[in-house]
N, C-alpha and C positions, 0 to 999 in steps of 0.2 A: 589405141592400146589393145582393144578387144581383137582387132584384126590381126595384130602380130601374134597374139596368144593362139588364135585358131591355126595360124600358119605353123607356129612352133609345134603344136600338138599333132598336126598332120605330118609334120616332118618327123616327129618322134615315132609316130605310127609306121611311117615308111621305113625308118631306120630299124624298128622292131621287126617288121616283116622281112627286111633284108637279112638281118642277123639270123632270123629263124630259117629262112630259105638256105642260107649258107650252111647252117648247122645240119639241116636235113640232107643237104648235098654231101657234107662230110660223113654223116652217119651212113649214107647209102654206100659210100666208097669203102667203108670198113665192114659192111654187113657180112659179106661172104667169109671174110677172115674170121669174124666172130663165130659164125656157125661152125667152122672147122675147129676153132679153139674150144668152143663149148663142148663139142663132141669129144675132143681129146680129154678135156677136163673131167667129163662124166666118166670116161673109161678109167682115167687115173684114180678118181675117187672110188669107183666101183672096186678097183684092185685093192685099194686101201681097206674098204669096209666089207668086202665079200666074205672074208674068212672070220668075220666076227658074228657072234650070236646076236639075238635081238637086243641084248643089253649093251649094244655098242656105243650108245651115247653116254658119256661119262657124267651123268647127272650128279650133282652134289646132294648129300642128305640135307634134311630140313635145317638142322642146326647150323651146318657150315654155310648154307645159303643165307640164312637170316643173319649170321655173324658177319658175312661179307657185305650184305646189303646195308645192315644197320651200322656196323662199326669199322669196316676196313677203310673207308675214306676219311675217318677221323685222324687226328694228328699223328699218332704213332700206331696206326691200325694193327699191324701184326702182333705187337707186344701188348695190346690193350688187354686189361684184366678180363674184359668181357669175352675176348676170344680165347685167352689162355685159361680163364676160370680160376687162376691162382690168387687167392686172397691171403694177405699176410697177417694172420691172426695167431697170437701166442697160444700154445696148447692149453694153458690154464684158463683162457678166456673163451674158448670155443663154445662151450655149452651156453654161457650167459649171452654171448653175441647171437647165437642161433635163436635163442628164445626172444631176445629183443627184436631181432629182424623179423621174426614171426609176428610180433605185436605191431611192428611198423607196417608189415604187409596188410594186417587187418585195418590199420589206420588209413592206408592208401585206398582200401576198399570202402571207405566212407566218402561219398561224393562231395559232401560239404567240405571235408578236409582237403581232398585232392584239388578241387577247384580253387580253394583259397591258396593252397600251396603253389599251384601253377601261376595264379595271378600275382602273387607276391613276387615270385621270381621274375616274371615278365615286366614287372614295374620297376625293376632295378636296372640302371644304365650299364652296370658291368656284366649283366647276364646277356652276353653277346650272341650273335647268330650261331656261332659254332657250339656254344654251350646249349642253346635251345635245341639244336638238332640232336646233340648227344643225350641230353636229358630226355627228350621224347623217345629216343631209342631204348634207353634204360627202362623207361616207363612201359614200353611195349613188351619187353621181356618180363618185367616184374608182374605185369597184369595178364600175361599170356594165358594163365590158367582160367581167367574169367574174361574171355574175349567179348561176351555180350556186354559186360559192364564197361570194358574199354571202349566199345563202339558207342555206348550211351554217353560216355564222357566226351568222346570225339564229336558226336552230334551236337551236344549242348554248346561246346566251344565254337563249333562251326556256325551255329545259329547266331551267336554273338558277333563272330567275325563278319558274317554277311551283313548284319545290321550296320556295323561300322562302315563297311565298304559301300553299301548301297546308299547310305545317307550322307557320308562325309568324305568318302574317297572316290577314286575312279574304280567302279566295280569290275572293269575289265582286268584289273591287275590282281584281283583276288586269286590266291592259290598259285601265283606265278612262280614264286620262290618259296623256299622253306624259311620264312622269316619269323614264324611264330611256332610255338610248341605244337599247336594243333595241325598246322600244315605238314609238319614232319610226321605226326601221328597218322595222318591220312596216307602219306606215302608208305609208311610201314604197314598199315592196314591193307592197302592194295597188294603189297608184296606178299603178305601172309595169305591173303585170300586167292592170289593167282598162282601160288606155287604148284598146286595140283594141275592147273590149266597148262602150265609150262611143261610139266611131266607128261601130260596126256596129249596135248595138241601142239602148242606153238614152239616147244623146245626143239623138235626135230628139224623143222625148216630153218630155225635160227642156227642150230649146230651145223647144218649143211652149208648155210651161207658163210659161216665163220670158216669152215674147212675149205670151201671153194676159194675164198679170198686168200687164205694162207697158201693153198696150192698155187694159185695164179701168181701171187707175189714171188714165191720161191722158184718159179720156173725161169725167172730172169735174174740178172745181177741185183744184189742188194748191197749198198755201201754200209759196211758194218760200223763205221765211225759216224758218218753223216745221217745214218738211218733213212736213206733214200732208196727208192726202188724203181726199176724200169717199168714194172707192171703195177700200177696203182690207180686209184680214183682221185687221188689228192694232188693237185698241182704243186703244192709246196713240198710234197714228199716225193716229187718226181726226180729220178736220176737224170741230170741234164745231159751228160756226155754219153756218146754211143760207145759203150764198152764192148770190146771184142771178147767173145767167150764161146765155149762149146760145152756140150753136155757129155759127161763121163758116167759110165756105170761101174761103180766099185763093187768088187766081190768082198764082202765083209765077213770075217771070222770073229766071233766073240770068244775071248779067252775063257777057258773053263766051261764052255757050253757045247762041247762036242764038235764034230767035223762039219756041221751044216753051215753052208755059206748063204748069206743074204745079199741079193743084189740091191744096191742103193744108187739112185740117180743123183748126181751132184753136178755143179758147174766148175770148170777149171779156174774160174775167177773167185770162187768161194774162199773165205779165210778158213783156217784149220778149225776154228771154233764153229763156224757155219757148217762145215763138213760133219763135225761131230754131232751137231744138232740134228742134221738130216739123217744121220745113221741111227741115232737114238730114237728118233721119230719113227723110223721104219722098223727097226729091230724090236722095239718095245711098243708097237702100235696097239697091241691089245691091252696095254696098261694105261690107266689114267695118268695124267701128267705128274701128280704128286708122288706116284710110286716108281717113276722112272729114274734112272741114275742122272745126276746133273752133269753138265758139260765139264766142269772143273774136276769131277771125280773120275773121269775116264781119260786114258791116254790113247792116242792114235799112232799106230806103228805102220809104216809103209814098207812092204817087202817086195821090192822090184826083183831081187835075186835071193841068194841064200841069207844075206845079212839084212837085218831090219833097221829102219831109221825112225826115231820118234819125231813126229812133226808137231810144231807149235806155231802160234801166231807171231811170236817174236823169238829170234835166236841170233847166233853169230852170222848167219847167212843173209839176214834181212837186208834188202836193198836200201841204199840211201840216195836221196836227191836233195843235195844242199843240206839245209837244216832238217829236212823231212825224212822220216823213215817209213817205208811202206810195210803194211802187215803182210805176212806170208800167205800165199794162196797155193793151191795145188799146182797151178801153172808154174809158179816160182820154183817149187821143188823139182819140177821136171827139167827146168832149164839150168838150175844153179849148181855150180861146182866150186864157186869161189868163196873165200872166207873174208869177212869184214870185221874190223874191231868194233866193239859196241860202245857208243857214246850215250850216256844216260839222258842228257837234256834234250834229246831230239823230239820234234813233234811227230805225231804218228798219223798216217792216213791209210785208207784202204784202196778204193778205186779212183776217186777224184780228189786231187790235192786242192784244199782251199787256197784262195789267192793270198799270197804273202803281202806284207806291207809294201815291199818293193814293187810287186806287180800292180798293186792298187794305184800307186803314183802314176805309173805308165798308163793305166786304163783311163784315168781321169782325163788325160789329154785326148784320147781317142773316143771320147764318150758319144759323140754325135753318130759315128758309124755304129757303135754298139746299140744305140737306141733304135736305129733303123732295123737292125737284125732281130731285136727282141720280138718285134711284131710278127715277123715271119716265123721265128722259132715257136712262139706261142701257138700258132696254128698247127705246126707239126706235132707239138706235144698234145694239143687238144685231140688230135687224131688218135694218139696213143691212149689217152684217157678214155676216149670213146670206144676204142676196141676192147679195153678191159671191161668197161661198162657193159658192152654188148655181150661179152662172154659170161658175165655174172648176172645178166638181166633176169634170167629164169629164177635164180635163187633169191634175188631181191623181191621179185613179184610173189613168189611162193610164201616168203616170210610175211610180207604186207597182207597178203590174203588171209593167212592163218590168224593174224592179229585183228584184222578188220572184217571179220565175216560174222554177221549177225544171223545168217541163215542156219549155221550149224550150232556150235556151242558158245553160249555167252556165260561166263562165270556169274553165279547169282549176285556176287558182290557188285559187279559192274552195273547190272540192271537195277539193283537196290539203290546204289548210290546215285546213278543218273536220274532215277525217279525222284529221289530226295532233292536233287538240284532243280529239277523241273517244278516240283511242288513249291519250293521256296521262291523261285523266280515268279510264280503266279501270285504268291502272297505279297511280294513287293511289286506292286503293279508297274513300276517304272523300269523294270529290267527288260532290255530288248533281246531279241532272238540271238543276235550275234554274241552277246555277253554270255548267255548260257552255253553256247557252242565253245566259247573260250574256257569257261569253267570246267566243262567236260574234258576238254583237251588238256587243261592244266592238271586235272586230277588223275587222268589215266595215261594217255600217250606220252605227255611230257614228263610226268612224274615217275611213271613206271617203265613203259616200253623203251623210251630213249635211254634210260639208265641201264637196262638189261642189254640193249643193242650195243651200247658203247662199252659195256663191261661183261662180255660173255663168261668171264671167270667168276661172276657172281652166281651163276647157275650151273656151270660145267667145270669139271676138273681139267682145265686147260691153261696154257700160258699164252697171253696175248702180247705179241711183240709190238714195238713202236710202229713198224711199217704196216702191220695188219690193222692196228688201231687207227692209223691215218685214213685208211679206206673206210673203216667202220664209221668214222666220224662224218664222212661225206654222206653215207647212207642215212645216218641218224639225222643229219641236217635236212636231208630231203624229206624224211618222215615228218620232221617238225614243220617244214614248209607246207606239206600236204594238209596239215591240221589247221593251218591259218586260213582266215577268210579273205585276207588281202590279196590283191592281184600282183603278181610279180612281172613287171615289164622288163624286157631284156634290152640290153644295149651292149656295145663292145666292152664297156667297162664292168659289166656284171661279173661277179666272182665265177670262177670256172665251174664250181659245183652246181650253180644255178643254170649255167649254160648246158652243162652235162645232162641234167635231167629235165630240161625245158619241155621236151616232148611228152614225158610221162606225167608231169606234175598235175595236169588237169584230170587225168584218169585217177591218180591217187587221191586228189581232192574229192572227187565224186565218191570214191570208196569210203572216205571218212564220213561224208554227208549221209550216204546210204546206211552206213553202220549205225550212226546216231539215230537215224530215222527208224531203222529196223528194231533197235533196242526199245525205242519209245512205244512201238506197237506190240511188244511182247507182253505176255501175261505178267502182272506185277509179282514181285517176290514179297510175300508177307513178312512182317516182323518176326512172326513165329518161325517161318521157314529159314529166315536169315539167322535167327538165334540158334536153331537146330544145327545149321551148317557151321556156325562159329563154335558151338559147343563141341562139335566133332573135331574141329582143328585143335581146340584146346586139349581135348582128351588125348588125341593122337600124339601130339608133339611136345607138350609142356615139360614132360619129364627129362627131355634131352637138353633143355636150355639151362644156362647158368643163372637160375632165379636168385639164389643167395647173393651172388656177386652183384647182380643188378640192384637188389635192395640195399646192399652195402654202399654201392656207388651213389644211389639216390639219396641215401641218408647224408652223404657228404654235402649235398646241396641244402638239405634241411638244417644241417649244422652251420653252414656258411651264412645262411639267411635266417637263422633261428629267431632273432628278435623280431624281425619283420613278420614272420609267420605267426608267432605268438600274438603279436599285436592284431593282425587281421582276424585271427580266431577269436580273440577277446571282444572284437567289435561286431562279431556275427552272432546274433541270437541263436540261430540253429546250432552253431558250433558250441555255444555255451551250454545249451540243453543236453548235448551229447558228451559234455566234459572232454572235448577234444584237446584242449590246452593241457589238461592234467595228463592225458594219455601220452602226448608228445614229450612232456617233461620226464615222465617215467622211462620212456624209451631212451631219451638223451642221457639220463642218469646211468642206465645200464650200459649203453654203448660207449659212453665217454668216460666210464669208470669214475663218475663224480659222486660225491656225497651231496644230495640236494637238501635244501632247507625245508623240505615238506614235513 
């Protein structure tokens, strides 16, 4: 038995080396093309950004940033009262409600009350993960004026969470997901404390990476329906068929804005909406995304001669193939002179027509041949992924470096929190080195950086399309892999993103290790310095947030779990001495317009 195991592992090693060798060979073959592509990309990006002032990075203001990080991913993000700030309170009750919310705010500033409040909610089975995340974000806004106090609450709850994990759960899983109020509080705390770092340091390389991906993706065909692209890092988002296309430079006149013409590069296989997007992007490049006109609000008129023709994705000229109707492209308008009657129940496609039910029956019979070709195809596509990767490599490296560089600037919050984790690990003498590494990873790279990397619109005023998102996800996954301690062995069956960054991953892993080590050796951030820093953030930004709305929403939870909260306060001697029950009852009476029996 032992003998066969040794042989198997040697075989696996050989297989691993072979795959690695083949990958290196593939990379070698695309390297020169990457160099040229990278140079072209740099020139194009320079053209885009040259005429912009220093403020060319469309950073969001603090309120919009925190709104998006805290509330946009919740159920109905955009219409959330926390983002709109619109509370529905009758005119006659506004004064009373404002006073009561003020009292509720004072009550939340009692540690005894707040800890009881949180624990009561967490003890209820219907207070699910989504509610916990939302509640924690409301709390972050409501207590933003006193971030030192917020940090104190977070610390206390984290100490209890650690006790629980170290003694009765798997400590490696702590902080892995936002399953408790405090884990989400930590995520929000990091977001608050790192906003300035994004503005000063890491934002620029992240923005450049985002722009580079967007440029690279849009240089080749993108299927508007299937959301797949020729240039991508993501094998599932790769446009399979080789689409014939050529680059056109349009001379664009904007109606009502004088005689100036803007040259815009597009592809003849772009849909009309895609063309409009590229035109808007170029003409309004000095404006952040939210201030640009939207695609649906502009018309594109083509003037080959004296008469103009309005172009659209679908019209009477759209081509039909059986039950399928093809979206109009620039090439289509160049060729078309015929008219077709419009049938409404047609299925629509852009570049690649999905297989029909009829086609599928046929393909099942010929599946053996198909299986043989997929292996070959995969290799061809891997080459394409590798060339995109090579072109973008510099941008990825720059971003990783800016985030994982302890030599230059480390935000005080990161040093402060990592030291806190190290101290606690020492107190619990059975916590191993790897576990602390995982805690640090879960609290910063996984919780904060991956979130921002996958959602650039949380920090910039930009629009992230599905095709750009697909490539960002691959980079985010690579970043996550770099933060783990486990070894990734490669085989033919490994997912393509693991194969794609196989060569770099050990370098990235070392960067993470060095970063954590470097932080450990820094001069500690004292409680006093941390509090000064937090007070500064509170003073600078609290006025812009919807504090009243947050208090109002938090009170909904107090109301829903009212009896449980009252009971827990009644059983707590500290709460009794501070008359917390009475204070909550008075607030409830005012907010719910009740006559109480006091």
